[in-house]
TORKOL-4160 file (C-alpha; in steps of 0.2 Angstrom, whole numbers, padded with zeros to 4 digits, m for minus):
279
<pt num="1" X="0249" Y="0792" Z="0325"/>
<pt num="2" X="0239" Y="0791" Z="0309"/>
<pt num="3" X="0238" Y="0806" Z="0297"/>
<pt num="4" X="0221" Y="0812" Z="0304"/>
<pt num="5" X="0228" Y="0814" Z="0321"/>
<pt num="6" X="0244" Y="0822" Z="0315"/>
<pt num="7" X="0234" Y="0835" Z="0305"/>
<pt num="8" X="0223" Y="0838" Z="0321"/>
<pt num="9" X="0239" Y="0841" Z="0331"/>
<pt num="10" X="0246" Y="0853" Z="0318"/>
<pt num="11" X="0230" Y="0863" Z="0318"/>
<pt num="12" X="0232" Y="0868" Z="0336"/>
<pt num="13" X="0246" Y="0880" Z="0330"/>
<pt num="14" X="0232" Y="0890" Z="0322"/>
<pt num="15" X="0220" Y="0891" Z="0338"/>
<pt num="16" X="0216" Y="0909" Z="0341"/>
<pt num="17" X="0202" Y="0907" Z="0354"/>
<pt num="18" X="0207" Y="0896" Z="0368"/>
<pt num="19" X="0199" Y="0891" Z="0385"/>
<pt num="20" X="0211" Y="0885" Z="0398"/>
<pt num="21" X="0204" Y="0876" Z="0413"/>
<pt num="22" X="0215" Y="0873" Z="0429"/>
<pt num="23" X="0209" Y="0863" Z="0443"/>
<pt num="24" X="0212" Y="0865" Z="0462"/>
<pt num="25" X="0225" Y="0852" Z="0463"/>
<pt num="26" X="0236" Y="0862" Z="0451"/>
<pt num="27" X="0233" Y="0878" Z="0461"/>
<pt num="28" X="0238" Y="0872" Z="0478"/>
<pt num="29" X="0252" Y="0862" Z="0486"/>
<pt num="30" X="0249" Y="0845" Z="0494"/>
<pt num="31" X="0246" Y="0854" Z="0511"/>
<pt num="32" X="0232" Y="0864" Z="0503"/>
<pt num="33" X="0241" Y="0881" Z="0503"/>
<pt num="34" X="0242" Y="0892" Z="0487"/>
<pt num="35" X="0255" Y="0887" Z="0474"/>
<pt num="36" X="0261" Y="0904" Z="0469"/>
<pt num="37" X="0275" Y="0898" Z="0458"/>
<pt num="38" X="0263" Y="0888" Z="0447"/>
<pt num="39" X="0250" Y="0902" Z="0446"/>
<pt num="40" X="0264" Y="0914" Z="0442"/>
<pt num="41" X="0270" Y="0903" Z="0427"/>
<pt num="42" X="0252" Y="0900" Z="0421"/>
<pt num="43" X="0249" Y="0919" Z="0421"/>
<pt num="44" X="0265" Y="0922" Z="0412"/>
<pt num="45" X="0261" Y="0910" Z="0398"/>
<pt num="46" X="0243" Y="0917" Z="0396"/>
<pt num="47" X="0249" Y="0934" Z="0396"/>
<pt num="48" X="0261" Y="0930" Z="0382"/>
<pt num="49" X="0248" Y="0921" Z="0372"/>
<pt num="50" X="0237" Y="0937" Z="0374"/>
<pt num="51" X="0252" Y="0947" Z="0368"/>
<pt num="52" X="0251" Y="0936" Z="0352"/>
<pt num="53" X="0233" Y="0942" Z="0350"/>
<pt num="54" X="0226" Y="0925" Z="0355"/>
<pt num="55" X="0210" Y="0927" Z="0365"/>
<pt num="56" X="0211" Y="0917" Z="0381"/>
<pt num="57" X="0198" Y="0913" Z="0394"/>
<pt num="58" X="0203" Y="0905" Z="0410"/>
<pt num="59" X="0191" Y="0893" Z="0420"/>
<pt num="60" X="0199" Y="0892" Z="0437"/>
<pt num="61" X="0194" Y="0881" Z="0451"/>
<pt num="62" X="0200" Y="0883" Z="0468"/>
<pt num="63" X="0188" Y="0895" Z="0478"/>
<pt num="64" X="0184" Y="0882" Z="0491"/>
<pt num="65" X="0201" Y="0875" Z="0492"/>
<pt num="66" X="0210" Y="0892" Z="0494"/>
<pt num="67" X="0196" Y="0897" Z="0506"/>
<pt num="68" X="0200" Y="0882" Z="0517"/>
<pt num="69" X="0218" Y="0887" Z="0517"/>
<pt num="70" X="0214" Y="0906" Z="0520"/>
<pt num="71" X="0203" Y="0901" Z="0535"/>
<pt num="72" X="0216" Y="0888" Z="0541"/>
<pt num="73" X="0203" Y="0874" Z="0542"/>
<pt num="74" X="0208" Y="0857" Z="0545"/>
<pt num="75" X="0197" Y="0849" Z="0531"/>
<pt num="76" X="0185" Y="0854" Z="0517"/>
<pt num="77" X="0168" Y="0860" Z="0523"/>
<pt num="78" X="0154" Y="0847" Z="0522"/>
<pt num="79" X="0137" Y="0857" Z="0523"/>
<pt num="80" X="0131" Y="0868" Z="0508"/>
<pt num="81" X="0131" Y="0883" Z="0519"/>
<pt num="82" X="0149" Y="0880" Z="0525"/>
<pt num="83" X="0155" Y="0877" Z="0507"/>
<pt num="84" X="0146" Y="0893" Z="0501"/>
<pt num="85" X="0154" Y="0904" Z="0515"/>
<pt num="86" X="0171" Y="0897" Z="0512"/>
<pt num="87" X="0170" Y="0899" Z="0493"/>
<pt num="88" X="0165" Y="0917" Z="0496"/>
<pt num="89" X="0181" Y="0920" Z="0506"/>
<pt num="90" X="0192" Y="0909" Z="0494"/>
<pt num="91" X="0185" Y="0917" Z="0478"/>
<pt num="92" X="0190" Y="0935" Z="0483"/>
<pt num="93" X="0207" Y="0929" Z="0488"/>
<pt num="94" X="0209" Y="0919" Z="0472"/>
<pt num="95" X="0205" Y="0934" Z="0461"/>
<pt num="96" X="0216" Y="0945" Z="0471"/>
<pt num="97" X="0231" Y="0934" Z="0467"/>
<pt num="98" X="0226" Y="0933" Z="0449"/>
<pt num="99" X="0224" Y="0952" Z="0448"/>
<pt num="100" X="0241" Y="0956" Z="0456"/>
<pt num="101" X="0251" Y="0943" Z="0445"/>
<pt num="102" X="0243" Y="0947" Z="0429"/>
<pt num="103" X="0245" Y="0966" Z="0432"/>
<pt num="104" X="0264" Y="0963" Z="0433"/>
<pt num="105" X="0263" Y="0957" Z="0414"/>
<pt num="106" X="0252" Y="0972" Z="0409"/>
<pt num="107" X="0235" Y="0963" Z="0408"/>
<pt num="108" X="0219" Y="0966" Z="0417"/>
<pt num="109" X="0207" Y="0952" Z="0423"/>
<pt num="110" X="0189" Y="0951" Z="0425"/>
<pt num="111" X="0179" Y="0940" Z="0436"/>
<pt num="112" X="0164" Y="0930" Z="0428"/>
<pt num="113" X="0154" Y="0919" Z="0440"/>
<pt num="114" X="0141" Y="0908" Z="0432"/>
<pt num="115" X="0127" Y="0897" Z="0437"/>
<pt num="116" X="0119" Y="0885" Z="0426"/>
<pt num="117" X="0103" Y="0895" Z="0423"/>
<pt num="118" X="0114" Y="0908" Z="0414"/>
<pt num="119" X="0117" Y="0896" Z="0401"/>
<pt num="120" X="0099" Y="0889" Z="0401"/>
<pt num="121" X="0090" Y="0905" Z="0399"/>
<pt num="122" X="0092" Y="0913" Z="0381"/>
<pt num="123" X="0092" Y="0931" Z="0387"/>
<pt num="124" X="0105" Y="0928" Z="0401"/>
<pt num="125" X="0115" Y="0917" Z="0389"/>
<pt num="126" X="0116" Y="0931" Z="0376"/>
<pt num="127" X="0121" Y="0944" Z="0389"/>
<pt num="128" X="0135" Y="0932" Z="0394"/>
<pt num="129" X="0141" Y="0930" Z="0376"/>
<pt num="130" X="0141" Y="0949" Z="0374"/>
<pt num="131" X="0152" Y="0951" Z="0390"/>
<pt num="132" X="0165" Y="0938" Z="0384"/>
<pt num="133" X="0165" Y="0947" Z="0367"/>
<pt num="134" X="0168" Y="0964" Z="0374"/>
<pt num="135" X="0181" Y="0958" Z="0386"/>
<pt num="136" X="0190" Y="0950" Z="0371"/>
<pt num="137" X="0189" Y="0966" Z="0361"/>
<pt num="138" X="0197" Y="0976" Z="0376"/>
<pt num="139" X="0211" Y="0963" Z="0378"/>
<pt num="140" X="0205" Y="0958" Z="0396"/>
<pt num="141" X="0206" Y="0941" Z="0403"/>
<pt num="142" X="0190" Y="0933" Z="0409"/>
<pt num="143" X="0193" Y="0922" Z="0424"/>
<pt num="144" X="0177" Y="0911" Z="0426"/>
<pt num="145" X="0171" Y="0900" Z="0440"/>
<pt num="146" X="0155" Y="0893" Z="0446"/>
<pt num="147" X="0146" Y="0905" Z="0458"/>
<pt num="148" X="0147" Y="0893" Z="0472"/>
<pt num="149" X="0141" Y="0906" Z="0485"/>
<pt num="150" X="0123" Y="0905" Z="0478"/>
<pt num="151" X="0123" Y="0889" Z="0467"/>
<pt num="152" X="0112" Y="0875" Z="0473"/>
<pt num="153" X="0111" Y="0858" Z="0466"/>
<pt num="154" X="0097" Y="0862" Z="0454"/>
<pt num="155" X="0107" Y="0876" Z="0446"/>
<pt num="156" X="0125" Y="0869" Z="0447"/>
<pt num="157" X="0136" Y="0864" Z="0433"/>
<pt num="158" X="0142" Y="0849" Z="0443"/>
<pt num="159" X="0160" Y="0853" Z="0441"/>
<pt num="160" X="0172" Y="0865" Z="0432"/>
<pt num="161" X="0177" Y="0853" Z="0419"/>
<pt num="162" X="0159" Y="0853" Z="0413"/>
<pt num="163" X="0159" Y="0872" Z="0415"/>
<pt num="164" X="0174" Y="0874" Z="0404"/>
<pt num="165" X="0166" Y="0864" Z="0390"/>
<pt num="166" X="0151" Y="0875" Z="0391"/>
<pt num="167" X="0161" Y="0891" Z="0391"/>
<pt num="168" X="0171" Y="0884" Z="0376"/>
<pt num="169" X="0155" Y="0881" Z="0367"/>
<pt num="170" X="0147" Y="0897" Z="0372"/>
<pt num="171" X="0161" Y="0908" Z="0365"/>
<pt num="172" X="0164" Y="0896" Z="0350"/>
<pt num="173" X="0182" Y="0892" Z="0355"/>
<pt num="174" X="0195" Y="0883" Z="0344"/>
<pt num="175" X="0203" Y="0874" Z="0358"/>
<pt num="176" X="0199" Y="0868" Z="0376"/>
<pt num="177" X="0214" Y="0864" Z="0387"/>
<pt num="178" X="0210" Y="0855" Z="0404"/>
<pt num="179" X="0226" Y="0855" Z="0415"/>
<pt num="180" X="0227" Y="0842" Z="0428"/>
<pt num="181" X="0239" Y="0833" Z="0439"/>
<pt num="182" X="0243" Y="0818" Z="0427"/>
<pt num="183" X="0249" Y="0817" Z="0409"/>
<pt num="184" X="0232" Y="0813" Z="0401"/>
<pt num="185" X="0219" Y="0800" Z="0400"/>
<pt num="186" X="0225" Y="0782" Z="0402"/>
<pt num="187" X="0216" Y="0765" Z="0399"/>
<pt num="188" X="0217" Y="0763" Z="0418"/>
<pt num="189" X="0223" Y="0772" Z="0433"/>
<pt num="190" X="0242" Y="0775" Z="0431"/>
<pt num="191" X="0244" Y="0777" Z="0450"/>
<pt num="192" X="0238" Y="0760" Z="0453"/>
<pt num="193" X="0244" Y="0751" Z="0437"/>
<pt num="194" X="0262" Y="0754" Z="0431"/>
<pt num="195" X="0257" Y="0746" Z="0414"/>
<pt num="196" X="0244" Y="0759" Z="0411"/>
<pt num="197" X="0244" Y="0766" Z="0393"/>
<pt num="198" X="0241" Y="0784" Z="0389"/>
<pt num="199" X="0229" Y="0788" Z="0375"/>
<pt num="200" X="0238" Y="0802" Z="0365"/>
<pt num="201" X="0224" Y="0805" Z="0353"/>
<pt num="202" X="0205" Y="0800" Z="0353"/>
<pt num="203" X="0194" Y="0801" Z="0338"/>
<pt num="204" X="0181" Y="0789" Z="0345"/>
<pt num="205" X="0168" Y="0801" Z="0353"/>
<pt num="206" X="0156" Y="0788" Z="0359"/>
<pt num="207" X="0152" Y="0786" Z="0377"/>
<pt num="208" X="0162" Y="0770" Z="0379"/>
<pt num="209" X="0178" Y="0780" Z="0379"/>
<pt num="210" X="0173" Y="0786" Z="0397"/>
<pt num="211" X="0172" Y="0768" Z="0404"/>
<pt num="212" X="0190" Y="0768" Z="0411"/>
<pt num="213" X="0189" Y="0785" Z="0420"/>
<pt num="214" X="0188" Y="0785" Z="0439"/>
<pt num="215" X="0181" Y="0796" Z="0453"/>
<pt num="216" X="0185" Y="0813" Z="0461"/>
<pt num="217" X="0202" Y="0820" Z="0465"/>
<pt num="218" X="0209" Y="0824" Z="0482"/>
<pt num="219" X="0207" Y="0843" Z="0482"/>
<pt num="220" X="0194" Y="0846" Z="0469"/>
<pt num="221" X="0176" Y="0839" Z="0465"/>
<pt num="222" X="0180" Y="0832" Z="0448"/>
<pt num="223" X="0190" Y="0817" Z="0443"/>
<pt num="224" X="0196" Y="0810" Z="0426"/>
<pt num="225" X="0178" Y="0805" Z="0421"/>
<pt num="226" X="0172" Y="0823" Z="0422"/>
<pt num="227" X="0187" Y="0828" Z="0411"/>
<pt num="228" X="0185" Y="0815" Z="0398"/>
<pt num="229" X="0166" Y="0819" Z="0398"/>
<pt num="230" X="0169" Y="0837" Z="0395"/>
<pt num="231" X="0182" Y="0834" Z="0382"/>
<pt num="232" X="0171" Y="0822" Z="0372"/>
<pt num="233" X="0157" Y="0834" Z="0372"/>
<pt num="234" X="0168" Y="0848" Z="0366"/>
<pt num="235" X="0175" Y="0838" Z="0352"/>
<pt num="236" X="0157" Y="0833" Z="0347"/>
<pt num="237" X="0154" Y="0851" Z="0346"/>
<pt num="238" X="0168" Y="0854" Z="0334"/>
<pt num="239" X="0181" Y="0860" Z="0347"/>
<pt num="240" X="0198" Y="0852" Z="0349"/>
<pt num="241" X="0200" Y="0847" Z="0368"/>
<pt num="242" X="0216" Y="0842" Z="0377"/>
<pt num="243" X="0219" Y="0834" Z="0394"/>
<pt num="244" X="0237" Y="0838" Z="0399"/>
<pt num="245" X="0248" Y="0839" Z="0415"/>
<pt num="246" X="0248" Y="0856" Z="0422"/>
<pt num="247" X="0262" Y="0854" Z="0434"/>
<pt num="248" X="0272" Y="0865" Z="0422"/>
<pt num="249" X="0260" Y="0877" Z="0413"/>
<pt num="250" X="0273" Y="0880" Z="0400"/>
<pt num="251" X="0266" Y="0864" Z="0392"/>
<pt num="252" X="0253" Y="0875" Z="0384"/>
<pt num="253" X="0267" Y="0882" Z="0372"/>
<pt num="254" X="0271" Y="0864" Z="0367"/>
<pt num="255" X="0253" Y="0859" Z="0365"/>
<pt num="256" X="0250" Y="0874" Z="0353"/>
<pt num="257" X="0266" Y="0869" Z="0344"/>
<pt num="258" X="0257" Y="0853" Z="0339"/>
<pt num="259" X="0268" Y="0841" Z="0351"/>
<pt num="260" X="0260" Y="0824" Z="0355"/>
<pt num="261" X="0258" Y="0828" Z="0373"/>
<pt num="262" X="0243" Y="0824" Z="0384"/>
<pt num="263" X="0227" Y="0817" Z="0377"/>
<pt num="264" X="0219" Y="0826" Z="0362"/>
<pt num="265" X="0200" Y="0823" Z="0358"/>
<pt num="266" X="0200" Y="0827" Z="0340"/>
<pt num="267" X="0185" Y="0838" Z="0335"/>
<pt num="268" X="0171" Y="0830" Z="0325"/>
<pt num="269" X="0174" Y="0838" Z="0308"/>
<pt num="270" X="0191" Y="0831" Z="0308"/>
<pt num="271" X="0185" Y="0814" Z="0314"/>
<pt num="272" X="0172" Y="0813" Z="0300"/>
<pt num="273" X="0186" Y="0809" Z="0288"/>
<pt num="274" X="0194" Y="0792" Z="0293"/>
<pt num="275" X="0193" Y="0788" Z="0311"/>
<pt num="276" X="0201" Y="0773" Z="0320"/>
<pt num="277" X="0196" Y="0777" Z="0338"/>
<pt num="278" X="0213" Y="0780" Z="0348"/>
<pt num="279" X="0231" Y="0782" Z="0343"/>
């Protein structure tokens, strides 16, 4: 790791406003049922960060996946109407789980469901910012998801990776952490190529860094490409962004201690000083 990357890693110790995105694959077991253990660990870590006066926003996928489990469906719905109905069921169940677990650690949660037009329209965007700021002052955890129940293609973010970047940019976060089911961004698919190399730190923020990313995951809508794209855009906007393995959410502590885990997309202001691409 060169000196720029080391300094970037060390700077994560001082992150005070953090957006954490967790995907469906990290919230459910392989059979599609809720992974209460992992959600419990995630809640404990976030509650502990909030007890340290860090401001945290959680972008959580899982509404449709948990809706499928709740309704005991054999597969994910295919039509828009079915997806929206299942999302409505799943979102309420998901928030019930979060509310109950976080209350055990003395923290209240707030549900924020967004559609793309909220970000695109200045007055609605301003209201959203005000809501996030007020929740931060009140020490309440915002839990954000796309409003799948009403969203249509024309007003969709596309995936929650993109949503997490937009939320990080909206609230001027110091750090975006995207938790997924592999260790980070590799030069090729590590499930198919045992010799795949993990990128630890990326300073080249050009579009070519997305070329090795693949398609969507099994339980969610996003794949590595959407995560790389979101992190690259976040770093271009001056926000450090990390893709890391969320199988044990306590990895968040280690990331904030500056350990060389996952893949860090180094924010642009740092990159402007001597960049070498990847390290």
